[in-house]
C-alpha positions as CSV (number, residue, x, y, z in Angstrom):
1,M,-80.4,-62.2,42.5
2,L,-77.1,-61.3,42.6
3,I,-74.3,-62.6,39.8
4,P,-70.8,-61.9,40.7
5,I,-68.4,-61.4,38.4
6,N,-64.4,-61.2,37.6
7,S,-62.8,-57.7,38.5
8,S,-61.0,-58.4,35.5
9,Q,-64.0,-56.7,34.4
10,I,-64.4,-53.9,36.4
11,S,-62.0,-51.3,34.2
12,K,-64.6,-52.6,30.9
13,L,-67.8,-51.3,33.0
14,I,-65.9,-48.2,34.9
15,P,-63.3,-46.4,33.0
16,A,-60.8,-44.9,34.8
17,V,-61.0,-41.6,33.4
18,G,-64.4,-39.4,32.9
19,T,-66.7,-40.3,30.1
20,G,-68.7,-37.4,27.8
21,S,-71.9,-38.4,29.5
22,Q,-69.9,-38.2,33.1
23,F,-68.4,-34.9,31.9
24,K,-71.6,-33.5,31.6
25,Y,-72.7,-34.5,34.9
26,A,-69.8,-32.8,36.6
27,L,-69.9,-29.5,34.8
28,G,-73.0,-28.7,36.2
29,N,-75.8,-26.7,36.3
30,P,-75.5,-23.3,34.9
31,R,-74.7,-21.6,38.8
32,K,-71.8,-24.1,39.0
33,I,-70.6,-23.7,35.2
34,L,-70.5,-19.9,36.0
35,Q,-68.4,-20.7,39.7
36,R,-66.0,-22.6,37.2
37,V,-65.6,-20.0,34.8
38,I,-65.3,-17.1,37.3
39,V,-62.0,-19.3,39.5
40,S,-60.4,-20.2,35.6
41,S,-60.7,-16.3,34.6
42,I,-60.1,-14.5,38.0
43,G,-56.6,-17.5,38.4
44,G,-56.0,-17.0,34.6
45,F,-55.6,-12.9,34.6
46,I,-54.0,-12.9,37.7
47,S,-51.1,-15.6,36.5
48,L,-50.7,-13.8,33.7
49,I,-50.0,-10.2,35.1
50,I,-47.5,-12.1,37.4
51,S,-46.4,-14.3,34.4
52,S,-45.3,-10.7,32.7
53,T,-43.2,-9.2,35.5
54,G,-40.2,-10.5,33.3
55,D,-38.8,-12.5,37.1
56,Q,-37.4,-16.2,36.9
57,T,-40.5,-17.9,37.6
58,N,-42.3,-16.4,34.7
59,N,-42.7,-19.8,33.1
60,F,-43.9,-21.3,35.8
61,W,-46.7,-18.9,36.5
62,L,-47.5,-18.6,32.7
63,F,-47.8,-22.5,32.8
64,L,-49.9,-21.9,35.7
65,C,-52.1,-19.4,34.1
66,V,-52.8,-22.1,31.3
67,G,-53.8,-24.5,33.6
68,F,-56.5,-21.8,35.3
69,F,-57.8,-21.2,31.8
70,L,-58.3,-24.8,30.8
71,Y,-59.9,-25.3,34.7
72,I,-63.5,-25.7,32.9
73,I,-62.6,-28.7,31.2
74,W,-59.7,-30.6,33.7
75,G,-62.2,-29.6,36.5
76,P,-65.0,-31.7,35.6
77,I,-62.8,-34.8,34.0
78,L,-61.2,-34.9,37.6
79,E,-64.4,-34.8,39.5
80,S,-65.8,-37.5,36.9
81,S,-62.5,-39.4,37.4
82,R,-62.7,-39.4,41.3
83,K,-65.9,-40.5,41.5
84,N,-65.5,-43.6,39.2
85,L,-62.1,-44.3,41.6
86,Q,-64.3,-44.2,44.6
87,L,-66.1,-46.7,43.2
88,R,-62.9,-48.9,41.2
89,K,-61.7,-49.8,45.2
90,Y,-64.3,-51.5,46.4
91,K,-63.3,-55.4,46.7
92,F,-66.4,-57.4,45.5
93,F,-68.4,-56.7,42.3
94,S,-71.8,-58.5,41.6
95,I,-74.8,-57.6,38.8
96,F,-78.1,-57.4,40.8
97,D,-80.8,-58.4,38.6
98,G,-84.1,-57.6,40.4
99,Y,-87.6,-56.0,40.1
100,I,-88.8,-53.0,40.9
101,S,-90.7,-53.6,44.2
102,D,-92.2,-49.8,44.7
103,I,-92.2,-46.3,42.9
104,Y,-92.7,-42.8,44.5
105,K,-91.5,-39.2,44.5
106,T,-89.7,-36.9,46.8
107,E,-88.8,-33.4,46.7
108,K,-85.1,-32.2,47.0
109,I,-84.4,-28.5,47.6
110,E,-81.2,-28.1,45.5
111,S,-80.3,-24.5,46.7
112,S,-82.1,-21.6,48.6
113,R,-81.2,-18.1,49.1
114,E,-83.3,-15.0,51.2
115,Q,-84.9,-12.5,49.4
116,S,-86.9,-9.5,50.6
117,N,-90.6,-9.9,50.2
118,R,-93.1,-6.6,49.7
119,Q,-93.3,-5.7,53.8
120,G,-89.2,-5.4,53.5
121,R,-88.8,-9.1,55.5
122,L,-86.5,-11.3,54.2
123,E,-87.7,-14.9,53.1
124,V,-85.9,-17.5,52.3
125,I,-86.6,-19.0,48.7
126,E,-86.2,-22.8,47.7
127,N,-85.2,-24.4,44.5
128,K,-86.5,-27.7,44.9
129,R,-86.5,-30.4,42.3
130,T,-88.5,-33.5,42.3
131,W,-87.2,-36.9,42.5
132,L,-87.9,-40.4,41.5
133,V,-87.2,-43.5,44.1
134,L,-87.3,-46.8,43.0
135,E,-87.4,-49.6,46.0
136,L,-85.7,-53.2,44.3
137,E,-86.0,-56.2,45.5
138,D,-85.3,-59.7,44.3
139,E,-86.2,-63.5,45.4
140,E,-84.7,-63.4,48.2
141,G,-86.5,-59.5,49.5
142,Y,-85.6,-56.3,49.7
143,L,-82.2,-54.8,48.6
144,A,-82.1,-50.9,48.5
145,K,-83.5,-47.6,47.3
146,L,-82.5,-45.8,43.7
147,S,-83.4,-42.1,43.9
148,F,-82.8,-39.6,40.5
149,P,-83.9,-36.6,39.2
150,M,-87.1,-36.8,37.7
151,E,-87.7,-36.9,33.5
152,N,-90.1,-37.2,31.2
153,K,-88.9,-40.4,30.1
154,H,-89.4,-42.1,33.5
155,S,-93.1,-41.7,33.5
156,Q,-92.5,-45.1,31.6
157,I,-91.6,-47.3,34.4
158,R,-93.8,-49.3,36.2
159,L,-93.8,-51.5,39.3
160,G,-93.2,-54.9,38.9
161,S,-90.3,-54.3,36.0
162,S,-86.7,-55.8,35.5
163,I,-83.5,-54.2,36.8
164,R,-80.8,-54.3,37.0
165,C,-77.2,-52.6,38.1
166,L,-73.8,-53.3,39.4
167,I,-73.5,-53.6,43.3
168,T,-70.5,-53.0,45.2
169,S,-68.9,-53.8,48.2
170,D,-65.7,-54.6,50.5
171,N,-68.2,-57.6,52.1
172,S,-68.4,-60.6,49.6
173,N,-72.0,-61.0,51.3
174,F,-73.1,-57.9,50.5
175,D,-75.4,-57.6,53.3
176,R,-74.0,-54.2,54.3
177,D,-72.0,-51.8,53.9
178,F,-73.0,-51.6,49.5
179,Y,-73.2,-49.2,46.9
180,L,-75.7,-49.1,43.7
181,T,-74.8,-47.8,40.3
182,D,-76.8,-46.6,37.6
183,A,-79.2,-48.9,36.9
184,W,-80.8,-50.9,33.3
185,L,-84.5,-51.3,32.5
186,P,-84.0,-54.1,29.9
187,E,-88.2,-54.2,29.3
188,I,-88.5,-50.7,28.4
189,N,-84.6,-50.3,27.5
190,L,-84.3,-47.2,30.3
191,W,-81.3,-46.3,32.0
192,V,-81.7,-44.6,35.5
193,G,-79.7,-43.1,37.8
194,E,-78.3,-40.3,39.4
195,Y,-74.6,-40.5,38.0
196,P,-73.5,-42.1,35.3
197,Y,-71.4,-44.8,36.3
198,L,-71.2,-47.2,34.0
199,L,-70.3,-48.0,30.5
200,R,-73.6,-48.8,29.0
201,P,-73.2,-50.6,26.3
202,A,-70.5,-53.1,27.8
203,F,-72.7,-53.8,31.0
204,E,-75.6,-54.7,28.5
205,E,-73.0,-57.0,26.9
206,I,-72.4,-58.4,29.8
207,C,-75.7,-58.8,31.4
208,Y,-76.3,-61.3,28.2
209,I,-72.8,-63.3,28.7
210,Y,-73.9,-63.8,32.2
211,L,-78.2,-64.0,32.2
212,N,-77.5,-66.6,29.2
213,R,-74.9,-69.0,30.7
């Protein structure tokens, strides 16, 4: 079931500026964090050296130096805010209230590197991660798939479990070119999804209001 919601509610559900959980996602894995630290350090030190030359632009370079050193903080905030903005630009929003019709696992390659084996030959080492895929349906039939990295807490998800999320599109019928946010399983009070788009307490409250009219 699709329940249209007022566009004025979107600012309550999808923040303009990244939240703490969105910042954590955008910060990334240790490798991505290290890359940010390297960029921040190199850019900061180069700007600091240039600013100490004493020319007329030293204030600009000093400001740039501070910006580079703080890149580890504002970089993830900017990235998460941009993702939120991309979702907020859609014209139509509805709550999807359905159920899980199928569950299965898949492997995704997160990174790969070449490494020499004992014979001196190069071989590709792949870092894989297990993802869980949920197929969503309602009384009108199949909707879409929702996939995310699998964790131990996801073992309690069962076929037929109720699931709710926000669906967005530029098409009022939501029959093509739509996008799903992270989802809530109210029966076990569990949230799933790759990226935490929604302000979760606000979404739970809006679901209660719209579904109990």
